[in-house]
N, C-alpha and C positions, 0 to 999 in steps of 0.2 A: 922589351927595344928590342931596333936593330939599328945594324951596323948602315953607313949606305952602298959600303961595297957589297957585303955578302945580300945583303937584303934576308937578311933573319929574324924570324919574328918571336919569344917566346909568351905560349897563352896557356900562365895553367906548368901544366910539366909535359908537352905539346911544345913541338916548335915547327914553325912554319917559312917555306921558303921559298924565297916569287924564284920561277926560270921563266925565262924570256924567251918565249919564239920568237917577235921579234916586234922593231917597232916602226909603227907609220905614221910620215909627215903627207905635210902638202894639202891637207882633204879641206873642201871646202864647207865652211859652219852651212854655210845656206843650202847646200846639199843632204849636207850629215843630219839637222834637222830641218828637217822640208815644212814651209810653214810656218813653223814657229822661230829660226833663228829670227834675232832682234840685234841687230848689226850696234846701233845704240848703247845696249848692255854692255859690250866689251867696249865701248871706248870711254865709258863710265866707271867701269869699275878696274879698267889695265890698272892702277897706280895697286888697286889693294890684293887682288886679285894671285893665290899663290902663281909661282913662277911653273915654266914650263907644261901648263897648256896647248902653247901655240907658239907656233913657229915665230920666225920672223917677220914673214908675211902675213902675221894671223890668220895662221890655216890652223886648221884643229892636229895634237896629234894623240894618238893615240895607240896601245901595244894592246897584241897575243900571249897569252901567255898561261901557265901550270901553278897551280899550287901546289908541293908537296908537305905535305903533313906527319911529322916522325912521334909516335905513342912510345913505350916502353917496348910492346910489343907490337904494334904494326907500321908497316909502312904507305901512307894514299896520298894517289895522289887526284887531285882534285878538275879536274876539267883537262882536256887536253891536247887545244889549241888545231891547227889547222892539218899536221904533216905532210908529207913529202910524197912524190908519184901522182897525188889526188887528180884524174880525172872529172873536169868542174868545169864541164861546157856552158854554161851558166854565167859561169864566173874564175874569169880569164889570171884575172890576177890575184885569185888563190891557188892557180893549177901549177901542177908539175912543179910544186917547191921543188928544192934539199937545201935543204936546210940541217944547223947539226944542231940539234934539238936531243938526240940523246948524248951526246958529247957533253952538251950544258948540263943537263939531269947528273950524269955521272957526277960534274963537274959538285953538282948538288950532293952527292951521299947516294945518290941511285942508282941504278941495275935492274934495266928489266924486270929479272928473272924475282928480281927481292919485292916488287910492289903487289903487295897484298890486296887489296879494295884501291876501284876507279872511280869515285864517285863522278857522274856528268849530272850537272846543274837540268842541263835540256838538252835538245841535238841539233846544236845546231854547228856548219862544215867550222866557224873554229872555237869547237868547243871538244870535239870527238876526233877531231883526223890522225891522232899519234894512238888512236885505240888499233890501227890496224898500220903494218908495213907490206909494203909487196918485192916476194922473194917465190922467187922460180914465175915470176907472168898470175899470182896468186896474191890474194889480203892473205895474212895470218894475223891473229893478234901479238900487237907489242909485245902485254904482257903479260907471258901466258900461264905465270904461274897467280895471278888477282880474279876476283872474282867484279864487274863490271855493276855498278848498280845508278839505276836512271828511273826518271817516274816513265808510272807504265801508262801515260798520256801522250806524253811525247811519240811512245815506240807505237804506241796505234798511230798514231796520228804520222806520221811523218813514212812509216812505212805503204800509208798508202796513198795514191793518185790524187788522193782529191787533197791532199795538204801540200800540192805544189800551186799556190795560190802566187798572185806577182809576187809580195811582200818577200814569198819565199823561195823565188826565184834562186839566187844564186845559193840554196844547196839543195842542187836538185843532182841528183847521185851521190847525194851526201849518205845517204843511210843503207844503201844497196855498197858502198865498199868502207865506210868507217864503223858499220853496228852491223847491220845482219851476220861477217863475218865471227861475232864474237858470241851475237846471239845464238847462230848454228854450231861451234864452237862449245857451246851449253856454261856458259862462262857468266850468264847475265844473271842479274837478277832486280826486280824492278819494285818502285818505292810506289802502293795505289795514290789514289785524289787528295786522301785528307793529308799525305804526309807521312811524319812519324820519327819515330828515333830509331838509334841505326848504332850500333855498337861505344850503345852509353855514353859519347862523349859528343856527336852528332845529331842531331836534326835539322829532318827534309821541310824546308817550312813552302807551302804553297806559296808564290809569286807570280801570276800569268798574265800573259800581255804582250811582252815579247813575244813569247813565243805561248803555246794553247798547254804548257802543261808546265811550264820553269819551274823549278823548286832555287829558290835560298838558301845554304847549307850552317846551320847554326851550329856554331862548339864550343859549348862548355866543359875547361878543367880546372880545378883547383881554384874556383870562385872568380874567374875570370873568363872571359867572354868574348868571339867573333864572330863576323859573321862574312859567310860567303854569300858575296850577294847577287853572282850570273848579269847578268843585263840587263837587271833590274833600273842600271844607272851603264848608260857604253863611256861616259864622261864627265868631268866635275862642272862643266856646264850644268849640270841636267840636277848637282844638288841645288845651288842659287837656284836654277829653273825647274822646277817639277815638275810644269805641263807640258814639257818637252821632250819628245818623242823625238827616236831616230829614225832616220829611213827601213832600219832591218826590223820595225815591234811591229809586231801580224794583227796584234786586237789591239786598237790605239787606248779603247775607252780602259781598258782592262788592265793597258800597263801602267796608267797617268797615277790610279785606284792602287795597284803594287808597291809605283815608285813613293809615290806618299804614307804608303804605310811601313816603306821600310827606315824611311827618313824617321816617320815619329818614333819609330822603336830603334831607335837611335843613336837620338839627337839629343848631346848634353848628357852621354850614359857613354863608362869605359869600354864600350865593347870597338876593336878593332874593323874595318869594315874592308877587308880584302876585293876587290876587286879585280874583273876581268880584262877593262880593255883601257881601263885609266893609265895614261905615261908615270912617271917618276917614277915611286917606289911601288905606286895600283894601292899604294893601305894609307888608311889615315880615319881621321875622326869627320864624325858630324856635330858642327854646334847651333845653334839657334842665333838664329840674325834680324834680331825683331820677331816680325810676324813669318820669315823665312827662314836661312837653313846656310849655315858656311864649309865649307871641306876648307880642311889643312889634311897634311902629306906627315908623314914620319915616318 
């Protein structure tokens, strides 16, 4: 269950809290879903869609944030948003931010020193930024006592110059500022291509396509289940239209396959879907709607 104010959820014996770094509106859907956007979808379904998906000008609303998972023994972050002070020459909209993320994290009951693990679904700009912070001109780990855990395929790809294809231009310089410093500090652990269990309650599940080695993360506790879906979907419109890729999907065919696999897995089951970029609470359930799917926030 959750409250609209705190956005705290219970999954078995584990609590999950949403910490939102920023909300973004005014995003043209035809730009966000290149080659896929169908204006008639919105016109025909406007009255039945959940509220909060679009602004008053029918432009998309998306969020960027972190999920805080607290168990009896550990404090875990899943993805670390965008970060402050980042030098992103090909992504000026997210460069040199000055946002109160750490204050919001503290309001959620977490100080950087208390974080035991940082689980990263993939290594894109808006998922790894707060891995590091700028101190006296040097990038240092924000969570000094944490182990940073992420897919090995992501590290191998984004540490290479070959990774900077057109779809990935917005992530130029991200690895160098937000990942490499924690690698050099000896704070990382990688997950192989098959995924696998972690800390008993988590499981890394390969869902490539948006990025080369992206993984979603399953959480099971005391008979209850949730799924941190990463960027399998960026917006609830993709629940209703699984064939729509976002402009940031690097491997489009694989992205569609992974999206359908996730929707099939969670549909009509009591599995909370914790998104990274959905607006409103960013959490909800997927149900079947004939041959398609629908989304409801919780």
